[in-house]
C-alpha positions as CSV (number, residue, x, y, z in Angstrom):
1,M,109.5,125.5,118.1
2,N,108.2,126.8,121.4
3,P,111.1,128.4,123.6
4,L,109.8,126.8,126.2
5,W,111.3,123.7,125.1
6,F,115.0,125.2,125.1
7,L,114.2,125.8,129.1
8,R,113.1,122.5,129.9
9,A,116.4,121.2,127.6
10,K,118.5,123.8,129.8
11,R,117.6,122.1,132.7
12,W,117.8,118.4,132.0
13,A,121.2,119.2,130.6
14,Q,122.2,120.9,134.1
15,N,120.4,118.1,136.2
16,P,120.6,115.0,134.2
17,P,118.6,111.9,134.8
18,S,120.2,109.3,137.1
19,A,121.8,106.0,135.9
20,K,118.8,104.3,137.3
21,R,116.3,106.0,136.3
22,V,118.0,105.7,132.8
23,I,118.1,102.3,132.5
24,M,114.3,101.7,133.9
25,V,112.8,103.9,131.0
26,F,114.9,101.4,128.1
27,A,113.7,98.2,130.5
28,I,109.9,99.7,129.8
29,I,110.5,100.2,125.9
30,A,112.6,97.3,125.4
31,F,109.3,95.1,127.2
32,C,106.3,96.8,125.3
33,I,108.2,96.1,121.8
34,T,108.9,92.5,123.4
35,L,105.2,92.6,123.8
36,A,104.8,93.5,120.3
37,A,106.9,91.6,118.5
38,L,105.2,88.2,120.4
39,E,102.0,89.7,119.3
40,H,102.7,90.6,115.6
41,F,104.3,87.1,115.2
42,G,101.3,84.9,116.8
43,Y,103.6,83.7,119.6
44,W,100.9,85.7,122.2
45,P,98.2,83.0,123.6
46,D,95.2,83.2,122.7
47,W,93.4,83.6,126.1
48,A,95.5,86.9,126.5
49,A,94.5,88.2,123.3
50,A,91.7,91.1,123.6
51,E,88.8,90.5,121.2
52,R,86.5,93.1,119.9
53,L,82.8,93.2,121.0
54,R,80.5,93.9,118.2
55,P,77.5,96.5,119.1
């Protein structure tokens, strides 16, 4: 493991992110998972799907 990661972890432990930032990150992750699940289970509308172009 790179020693710089230990320095980064030390700085993060001394100055943790705010509660708003943590909630924002989890909200973005939940939104991405929701979009992926909608597409996987077939609930994504056809007009919003990207079509592959053949060369």
